[in-house]
C-alpha atoms as a printed R data frame, in Angstrom:
    type eleno elety resid chain resno       x       y       z
1   ATOM     1    CA   MET     A     1 -12.330 116.575 143.445
2   ATOM     2    CA   GLU     A     2  -8.182 116.900 143.111
3   ATOM     3    CA   SER     A     3  -6.965 116.634 139.857
4   ATOM     4    CA   SER     A     4  -4.131 114.274 139.056
5   ATOM     5    CA   MET     A     5  -2.580 113.212 135.536
6   ATOM     6    CA   VAL     A     6  -1.257 109.858 134.570
7   ATOM     7    CA   ARG     A     7   1.182 108.730 131.855
8   ATOM     8    CA   GLY     A     8   2.148 105.314 130.456
9   ATOM     9    CA   PRO     A     9   0.323 102.374 130.534
10  ATOM    10    CA   GLU     A    10  -1.460 103.165 133.235
11  ATOM    11    CA   ALA     A    11  -3.106 106.015 131.317
12  ATOM    12    CA   PHE     A    12  -4.476 103.762 129.061
13  ATOM    13    CA   GLU     A    13  -5.823 100.997 130.930
14  ATOM    14    CA   ARG     A    14  -7.558 103.733 133.243
15  ATOM    15    CA   PHE     A    15  -8.807 105.200 129.712
16  ATOM    16    CA   ALA     A    16 -10.120 101.888 128.524
17  ATOM    17    CA   GLU     A    17 -11.858 101.460 132.006
18  ATOM    18    CA   PHE     A    18 -13.592 104.711 131.700
19  ATOM    19    CA   GLU     A    19 -14.501 104.308 128.122
20  ATOM    20    CA   GLN     A    20 -16.525 101.607 128.790
21  ATOM    21    CA   GLU     A    21 -18.827 103.546 130.921
22  ATOM    22    CA   ALA     A    22 -18.739 107.133 129.080
23  ATOM    23    CA   ALA     A    23 -22.409 108.910 127.698
24  ATOM    24    CA   ARG     A    24 -20.757 111.455 125.686
25  ATOM    25    CA   ILE     A    25 -16.755 111.037 123.841
26  ATOM    26    CA   HIS     A    26 -15.310 113.989 122.296
27  ATOM    27    CA   VAL     A    27 -12.621 113.147 119.459
28  ATOM    28    CA   ASN     A    28 -10.420 115.769 117.970
29  ATOM    29    CA   GLN     A    29  -8.409 113.372 115.884
30  ATOM    30    CA   LEU     A    30  -5.307 114.504 113.323
31  ATOM    31    CA   GLY     A    31  -3.105 111.079 112.271
32  ATOM    32    CA   PHE     A    32  -5.724 108.110 111.778
33  ATOM    33    CA   LEU     A    33  -9.318 107.440 112.545
34  ATOM    34    CA   PRO     A    34 -10.651 107.010 116.252
35  ATOM    35    CA   GLY     A    35  -9.933 103.316 117.505
36  ATOM    36    CA   LEU     A    36 -13.770 103.189 118.274
37  ATOM    37    CA   LEU     A    37 -14.517 103.186 114.386
38  ATOM    38    CA   GLN     A    38 -11.512 101.187 113.128
39  ATOM    39    CA   VAL     A    39 -12.182  97.949 111.238
40  ATOM    40    CA   PRO     A    40  -9.877  94.977 111.791
41  ATOM    41    CA   ALA     A    41  -7.894  95.411 108.937
42  ATOM    42    CA   TYR     A    42  -7.022  98.816 108.719
43  ATOM    43    CA   ALA     A    43  -6.856  98.247 112.604
44  ATOM    44    CA   THR     A    44  -3.886  96.120 112.193
45  ATOM    45    CA   ALA     A    45  -2.319  98.089 109.967
46  ATOM    46    CA   MET     A    46  -2.302 101.395 111.433
47  ATOM    47    CA   ILE     A    47  -1.096  99.583 114.841
48  ATOM    48    CA   GLY     A    48   2.087  97.668 112.702
49  ATOM    49    CA   GLY     A    49   2.849 100.507 111.063
50  ATOM    50    CA   VAL     A    50   2.747 102.771 113.827
51  ATOM    51    CA   ALA     A    51   4.611 100.846 116.505
52  ATOM    52    CA   GLY     A    52   6.649  98.742 113.852
53  ATOM    53    CA   LEU     A    53   5.573  95.204 114.351
54  ATOM    54    CA   ALA     A    54   5.332  92.424 111.617
55  ATOM    55    CA   ALA     A    55   1.875  91.303 110.826
56  ATOM    56    CA   ASP     A    56   2.333  88.258 112.752
57  ATOM    57    CA   ASP     A    57   3.511  89.597 115.572
58  ATOM    58    CA   SER     A    58   2.062  88.697 118.831
59  ATOM    59    CA   GLU     A    59   1.950  91.629 120.410
60  ATOM    60    CA   LEU     A    60   0.303  93.378 117.283
61  ATOM    61    CA   LEU     A    61  -2.457  90.554 117.417
62  ATOM    62    CA   GLU     A    62  -3.078  90.924 120.899
63  ATOM    63    CA   ARG     A    63  -3.061  95.105 120.211
64  ATOM    64    CA   VAL     A    64  -5.967  94.430 117.291
65  ATOM    65    CA   HIS     A    65  -7.932  92.015 119.083
66  ATOM    66    CA   PHE     A    66  -8.088  94.627 121.845
67  ATOM    67    CA   ARG     A    67  -9.152  97.309 120.322
68  ATOM    68    CA   THR     A    68 -11.609  95.108 117.796
69  ATOM    69    CA   ARG     A    69 -13.686  94.774 121.369
70  ATOM    70    CA   ARG     A    70 -13.513  98.098 121.734
71  ATOM    71    CA   ALA     A    71 -15.159  99.171 118.634
72  ATOM    72    CA   GLU     A    72 -17.812  95.853 119.143
73  ATOM    73    CA   ALA     A    73 -18.906  96.654 122.516
74  ATOM    74    CA   PHE     A    74 -19.299 100.291 121.460
75  ATOM    75    CA   ARG     A    75 -21.228  99.273 118.410
76  ATOM    76    CA   ARG     A    76 -23.058  96.923 120.993
77  ATOM    77    CA   ARG     A    77 -23.965  99.911 123.013
78  ATOM    78    CA   LEU     A    78 -25.310 101.842 120.130
79  ATOM    79    CA   GLU     A    79 -28.036  99.696 119.518
80  ATOM    80    CA   GLY     A    80 -28.689  99.304 123.367
81  ATOM    81    CA   PRO     A    81 -31.361 101.348 125.379
82  ATOM    82    CA   GLN     A    82 -28.415 103.913 126.866
83  ATOM    83    CA   ARG     A    83 -26.713 104.891 123.615
84  ATOM    84    CA   PRO     A    84 -23.303 107.335 123.822
85  ATOM    85    CA   HIS     A    85 -22.969 109.738 122.517
86  ATOM    86    CA   LEU     A    86 -20.151 110.096 119.642
87  ATOM    87    CA   TRP     A    87 -18.978 113.616 118.439
88  ATOM    88    CA   ALA     A    88 -15.828 113.289 116.160
89  ATOM    89    CA   VAL     A    89 -13.263 115.732 114.226
90  ATOM    90    CA   ILE     A    90 -11.482 113.746 111.440
91  ATOM    91    CA   ASP     A    91  -9.116 115.642 109.030
92  ATOM    92    CA   GLU     A    92  -9.872 114.319 105.283
93  ATOM    93    CA   SER     A    93  -6.012 113.190 105.054
94  ATOM    94    CA   VAL     A    94  -7.015 110.676 107.494
95  ATOM    95    CA   LEU     A    95  -9.512 109.209 104.861
96  ATOM    96    CA   HIS     A    96  -7.236 109.211 101.447
97  ATOM    97    CA   ARG     A    97  -4.226 107.366 103.534
98  ATOM    98    CA   ARG     A    98  -4.039 103.970 102.182
99  ATOM    99    CA   VAL     A    99  -4.053 101.834 105.397
100 ATOM   100    CA   GLY     A   100  -3.774  98.453 104.544
101 ATOM   101    CA   GLY     A   101  -4.416  99.065 101.042
102 ATOM   102    CA   ASP     A   102  -7.606  99.891  98.890
103 ATOM   103    CA   LYS     A   103  -9.577  97.201 100.326
104 ATOM   104    CA   ALA     A   104  -9.164  97.738 103.791
105 ATOM   105    CA   VAL     A   105 -10.025 101.243 103.094
106 ATOM   106    CA   ARG     A   106 -13.152 100.554 101.336
107 ATOM   107    CA   GLU     A   107 -13.960  98.566 104.222
108 ATOM   108    CA   GLN     A   108 -13.374 101.016 107.071
109 ATOM   109    CA   LEU     A   109 -14.964 104.139 104.548
110 ATOM   110    CA   ASP     A   110 -17.881 101.799 104.132
111 ATOM   111    CA   HIS     A   111 -18.133 101.162 107.623
112 ATOM   112    CA   LEU     A   112 -17.525 104.953 108.765
113 ATOM   113    CA   ARG     A   113 -20.680 106.202 106.707
114 ATOM   114    CA   LEU     A   114 -22.736 102.872 108.303
115 ATOM   115    CA   MET     A   115 -21.145 103.942 111.768
116 ATOM   116    CA   ALA     A   116 -22.804 107.645 110.695
117 ATOM   117    CA   GLU     A   117 -26.302 106.554 110.309
118 ATOM   118    CA   PHE     A   118 -26.401 106.020 114.474
119 ATOM   119    CA   ASP     A   119 -28.177 109.303 115.361
120 ATOM   120    CA   THR     A   120 -25.702 109.784 118.416
121 ATOM   121    CA   VAL     A   121 -22.759 109.281 116.106
122 ATOM   122    CA   HIS     A   122 -22.024 112.885 114.998
123 ATOM   123    CA   LEU     A   123 -18.959 113.097 112.515
124 ATOM   124    CA   GLY     A   124 -17.145 116.149 111.527
125 ATOM   125    CA   ILE     A   125 -14.863 115.849 108.353
126 ATOM   126    CA   VAL     A   126 -12.660 118.656 107.656
127 ATOM   127    CA   PRO     A   127 -11.950 118.908 103.809
128 ATOM   128    CA   PHE     A   128  -8.645 119.970 102.342
129 ATOM   129    CA   THR     A   129 -10.075 123.150 100.904
130 ATOM   130    CA   ASN     A   130 -10.915 124.329 104.668
131 ATOM   131    CA   GLY     A   131  -7.621 126.517 106.350
132 ATOM   132    CA   ALA     A   132  -6.799 126.683 109.612
133 ATOM   133    CA   HIS     A   133  -9.186 125.630 112.116
134 ATOM   134    CA   PRO     A   134  -9.055 124.763 116.265
135 ATOM   135    CA   GLY     A   135  -9.011 121.306 115.307
136 ATOM   136    CA   LEU     A   136  -5.469 121.498 114.073
137 ATOM   137    CA   GLY     A   137  -4.049 122.382 118.092
138 ATOM   138    CA   GLY     A   138  -3.490 118.412 118.277
139 ATOM   139    CA   PRO     A   139  -5.763 115.106 119.503
140 ATOM   140    CA   PHE     A   140  -6.775 114.532 122.675
141 ATOM   141    CA   GLU     A   141 -10.398 112.832 122.942
142 ATOM   142    CA   VAL     A   142 -12.719 113.515 126.284
143 ATOM   143    CA   LEU     A   143 -14.911 110.763 127.961
144 ATOM   144    CA   GLU     A   144 -17.793 111.758 130.298
145 ATOM   145    CA   ARG     A   145 -19.930 109.422 131.955
146 ATOM   146    CA   ALA     A   146 -23.936 109.752 132.606
147 ATOM   147    CA   ASP     A   147 -22.682 111.824 136.336
148 ATOM   148    CA   GLY     A   148 -20.988 114.312 134.967
149 ATOM   149    CA   THR     A   149 -17.666 113.013 135.522
150 ATOM   150    CA   ALA     A   150 -14.849 113.093 132.807
151 ATOM   151    CA   VAL     A   151 -11.220 112.357 131.669
152 ATOM   152    CA   VAL     A   152  -9.326 113.989 128.968
153 ATOM   153    CA   PHE     A   153  -6.641 111.555 127.461
154 ATOM   154    CA   PHE     A   154  -3.777 112.219 124.998
155 ATOM   155    CA   GLU     A   155  -2.135 109.259 123.313
156 ATOM   156    CA   SER     A   156   0.969 109.248 121.572
157 ATOM   157    CA   ALA     A   157   3.590 106.735 120.124
158 ATOM   158    CA   HIS     A   158   5.736 107.678 122.860
159 ATOM   159    CA   GLU     A   159   3.826 107.739 126.392
160 ATOM   160    CA   ASP     A   160  -0.054 108.373 127.140
161 ATOM   161    CA   GLU     A   161  -1.130 110.512 128.765
162 ATOM   162    CA   LEU     A   162  -4.410 110.798 130.848
163 ATOM   163    CA   VAL     A   163  -5.950 114.027 133.269
164 ATOM   164    CA   ASP     A   164  -8.415 113.330 135.513
165 ATOM   165    CA   GLY     A   165 -10.290 116.082 138.143
166 ATOM   166    CA   GLU     A   166  -9.896 118.913 135.626
167 ATOM   167    CA   PRO     A   167 -13.595 119.573 134.439
168 ATOM   168    CA   GLY     A   168 -12.374 123.084 133.003
169 ATOM   169    CA   ARG     A   169 -10.644 121.437 131.029
170 ATOM   170    CA   ALA     A   170 -12.843 118.744 129.670
171 ATOM   171    CA   ARG     A   171 -15.794 120.807 129.057
172 ATOM   172    CA   ALA     A   172 -13.358 123.356 126.849
173 ATOM   173    CA   ARG     A   173 -12.019 120.628 124.482
174 ATOM   174    CA   GLN     A   174 -16.109 119.394 124.534
175 ATOM   175    CA   GLU     A   175 -17.205 122.545 123.612
176 ATOM   176    CA   ALA     A   176 -14.208 122.845 120.797
177 ATOM   177    CA   VAL     A   177 -14.922 119.182 119.278
178 ATOM   178    CA   GLU     A   178 -19.096 120.688 119.544
179 ATOM   179    CA   ALA     A   179 -18.629 123.869 117.378
180 ATOM   180    CA   LEU     A   180 -16.412 122.904 114.764
181 ATOM   181    CA   ILE     A   181 -18.658 120.352 113.915
182 ATOM   182    CA   GLY     A   182 -21.451 122.844 114.203
183 ATOM   183    CA   SER     A   183 -19.809 124.797 111.728
184 ATOM   184    CA   ASP     A   184 -19.216 125.175 108.193
185 ATOM   185    CA   ALA     A   185 -15.526 124.504 108.040
186 ATOM   186    CA   VAL     A   186 -16.827 120.295 107.634
187 ATOM   187    CA   VAL     A   187 -18.385 118.686 104.873
188 ATOM   188    CA   ALA     A   188 -22.249 119.434 105.175
189 ATOM   189    CA   ASP     A   189 -23.377 115.643 104.800
190 ATOM   190    CA   PRO     A   190 -20.528 113.267 105.661
191 ATOM   191    CA   ARG     A   191 -22.143 109.951 104.566
192 ATOM   192    CA   ALA     A   192 -22.469 111.323 101.081
193 ATOM   193    CA   PHE     A   193 -18.419 112.191 101.480
194 ATOM   194    CA   LEU     A   194 -17.438 109.179 102.702
195 ATOM   195    CA   GLU     A   195 -19.373 106.919  99.907
196 ATOM   196    CA   SER     A   196 -17.829 109.479  97.243
197 ATOM   197    CA   LEU     A   197 -14.619 108.645  98.732
198 ATOM   198    CA   SER     A   198 -15.147 104.618  98.882
199 ATOM   199    CA   ARG     A   199 -16.632 105.251  95.045
200 ATOM   200    CA   SER     A   200 -13.525 106.309  94.186
201 ATOM   201    CA   LEU     A   201 -11.622 103.852  94.874
202 ATOM   202    CA   THR     A   202 -13.009 101.092  93.221
């Protein structure tokens, strides 16, 4: 298979289609939580803040609705017969950012804790106490279908990019995420860590 690179709106469209069939999802995220794990209040504040859209802007409402549908579809798949696996590396700084205010952050932390109870969801939270680590190299997401085909997605506020047909590149990033989550660089018990952060907001 020849490699290809797609940029702009088409990149995200292909990414969203691929996501619906992905059996394995690897995410390395530094600035915000993965879209599949966001609650609506958090998504609204994050998308609006990054894109500079007012709370009642129709574009914002449409984008939040789409992200919420993606998250709900992923949740349904987690409860179905063919459950996808998700590995997500999250920097602790993301969990402390007051996106949408304390109420939204508490809801988001509690949702993350519940999602982490699924045995196919693997969260790796890198604490402030950790120094430099491979995850600081930049955000990305790898989606892999059951047949082994995979794409690498790079999201930014300016232009998204999707790379297809480069299995070696995809596998290297998958291995980096899994290695980091399996290392001492992440907190030992992410659910307990999230619960503690949530209680600190009360």
